[in-house]
N, C-alpha and C positions, 0 to 999 in steps of 0.2 A: 502494499500498501503507499504511494509516492506520497509524501507530504504535501506535493503541490497537488495533486490531487486526491485528498484525504479521503476516500468514501467508504467510514469508518463501517464496516464489513454487519450488518445489523441484520439477525435473522429474526421480524418481527415477527413474531406468531402470534396469528390471532385464531381465538379458540369458538367457536360458534354456540357449542353448550361445553358445560362443567366436563370434565373426565374426558377431555377429548385434545391429544395432545398434537398439534401441529408441529412440523416438518420442512423448513423450510428445504427446497431443493435444490442441488447445486447446479451449475453453468447451464449442464448438459440436459435437462430437464425443460420439459415446454415451457411456454412463452407466457403461464400465468403466474409466475413468477416475476414481478418488478424485480429491473433494477434502475439503481438513482446513484448517479454519480453530480454531486456539490465542489466544484468548481474551491481552492479558495483563493481568497483574496492575496493580488501578490504581494503588499506589502507584509502580509500578516506570513507567508510563507515561512517554514521549519521553526513556526513557533507554536506554545503551547496554548497563546490564545487565539490564535489560526485553527488550529483542529476542536479546537471547542465549540468553536465558529460555525464551523462547517458542522460536527456533533447535532448542535443545533437545531441549525437549518432541516439539515436530515430529518430528524423527529418531528420537524415542524410538517413536514412533506408526507411523513408516511401517513398511512392510512389507517385509523383507528378502528376500534370492536363498537357497531352500533347499540345502542341498548342503554339504559342505566348503568352505573359500575359503583362499587361501594371503596373498588380496590382494580390497582394495574390490571389491565387487560391481556399488557403488549408487552412482550422480553424482547433481548436484545442478546444477541451476541454481537462482540465485538473482538476482532483481533488486528491487535498491534501490528505493522509496520516496525522492526527492528530497528528502525532509525531514531526510533523514539527509546532507547533501552540501551545502554551497557551490559555485556555478558563476561563469564569469565569461567575458568573450570578450577577445582582447587583437590587436590589432591591430600591424601592421607587413612587415615583409619578410623569413618564417620559411624563404625558400627553401635557403637553404645553413646554417640552422641544426641542430644536432644537435638530438636528439629527447632526447638530458640536457638538454642545453643548454637544449631548450626546457621540458622542468620541474622546471629550477632556477630559469626565469622567472618559469612560473606559481603557485612556491612562493615567493617573493618577495611578487609579488605579492597573492596571499591573505593574506599573512603583513602586508605592506604593508597593507591594504585593508579586511581584519577582522581584523586583531589575529589571528589565528593563528599555534601557533607551527608552525616548519615543518619540523620532527623531529618534530610529531605527526600528522602528515598522509601521506597517498598521494595522489599527483598521479596523474590520465588526462586524456590529454591526445586531441583530434582536429583532425586539419590542416583546413582548407578548401582544396578545391580550389585552384591557383594559390596557395597558402602564404602567402599576403598577410594568414589572421587563423589563430587558433584557439580551441579553443572548451578551456574549460578547467576542472575538474573537483577539489573538494579532499573527501578522506572522509576520519576520522578511521581512525588508524594501528591505536589499539586495538581498535575495531569490525571492521575489514576482518582483524586477526589474530587477533580472536576468533572471526571465524565460520567461520577455517578452522581454528582448534582445534577446536571445539565440533564440526564436521565430522569433521575423523580423530578426536576421539574418539567416534563413534557410528560408523566405519570409514565413510565415508563421502567421495568426490572430490568438490571442490566444482571441477566442468567450467566453467565460469564464474560470475563476482559481478559485475552489472552493474551501474548508474543507470541508473533510467526518460528523462529528458529526453533525452540523448545517442542514444537509442537511437529515440526520437521526431521527432528531426531528421536522423537518418538515412535515416526511412524517408518523410520530409515532403517531402525537397528536389528530388525530380524532378515533385512536384505545384507548388512555385513558381515562379514564375515572375519578370521579371527589374525589374518596376515597383517601389514602393517598399513593402514589404508589413512583417507582423508575425505570425509564427509566436503563437499562443497559445493555454495546451498548460493547461488545468486540470482539478487535481487538489484531493482531495478539505481538504489544508491547505496548499498553495502552487498561484496562479497565477506561472507562467510567461512568458516575453515573449521573445524574439529577434525582433528588427529588422533586415529586410536593406532592401537598396538594391545594384541594379544586380550583382544575386546574392553579394553581399557579407554577409558577418555582420556588421553594425553596432554590435550593444550589445544587452546581456541584461538583464532585471530581473526582479523578483521581488515577490508583495504575500504577506507570510500572511496566509489565510480562516480562518476561523473555522465555525461551523455551517452560522448563519444566513445567512451570504456566499453558502455554497456555491448556496442554496437561492434565493437571491435574484439574473436571471440581469442586471437593472438594475445591481443593484451590481456583478455582475463587466466590465460592458460600462462601468460611470466606472472602472472599476481600469483596464481595461486604454485607455482612454483615457489618466488620470494618469501611467501606466508610458510611455505613444507620447509624449505631451508632454514628458515628463520627460528622453528624449532623440533625439528628432527634428525638423530641422526643417522639414520635410515638412508638408504641410495633412493632416487628418484625411479630411479628403473625400476627399482622393486616395491612401489609402492601402489597402491588401485587406488583410484579416484573413483566416488561415487557422488553423481552430479542432480543437482534438484535447483529446483526453484525456476527459470527462466529455460523455457526449453532451447537450448543449444546445440551445435551445429559440436560434437566431441572431438572433431578430429584433430583440432588446435592441441587437444589434450593428450590425444593418442599419442602426440612426438615428444610428447616429452616425460610420461609417464606410463607405467607398466601396461596398467588396465585401465581404460574407462569404463564404469559402469553408469547407465540413469535409471535413477533410481524412480519408476513411473510415478508411484503415488507422490512424489513431491514435484511432479514436475509438469510442465503446463505451458500452453503457448495461448491462453488469456492471458486477457491483461491481470495487471498486478491485483488490484481488490477484489478480482472473482477468485484468483490465486489461492491468497489469504481465506478467503468464504469457504475454500474448504475444508482450513482446518477446522472450521467450528462444527463441521458435521458429525 
């Protein structure tokens, strides 16, 4: 979801009667499901104010449920582009560490590594099976709270608020074998790379992308190689690349790495907002 066309991926489920659970269809399903694209004002690009303004307008334009209601009958499933977050992999023995303590460790990591105010961020964590690594994300508290406040004002219940990359990692986990490998998720604004060895997360790296980068697969492959060499002692000729995100021609990556595999579950030629929408399903 590009910040310049922030389409907060709302699945506004309508219930015609109590007890019926409505499920918004993915992009491939019939046109009964309408998609709206709300453009962000240029002066507000890349700002939380702009993001919240887009959400406010999107909710105002979304259809409501007819009839009297004592509580909200609209629900939103929101997936944010990872432009809005910082990520990191923490390695250690977390098997006996309580969830709150893991959050505190992650909060300290983001404060020391990125200079973030620990009190101004929300922490999300995913522990890898075996408890030897944690994938942590930091999201601005003001953005998080603002999304919920704007939604509440519109009488919309935020059913879930998530980031894209952790969802991509979750869907990719069954496809990755135990060899040296790297999950590469290419979005419009950032290239994300998760290095894995022996079925363990080893390191996370990211590279800011611009319009010319996204259109140049040779450039993207070179960036991937740079990220790999920054974190791994393995030869790139022995590394398998798992591609996700934008639907890219893998040939440029095949020239640099042992094997390149496209992860169909997290690859799409749909627009960025609709691609992220898939994680809400």
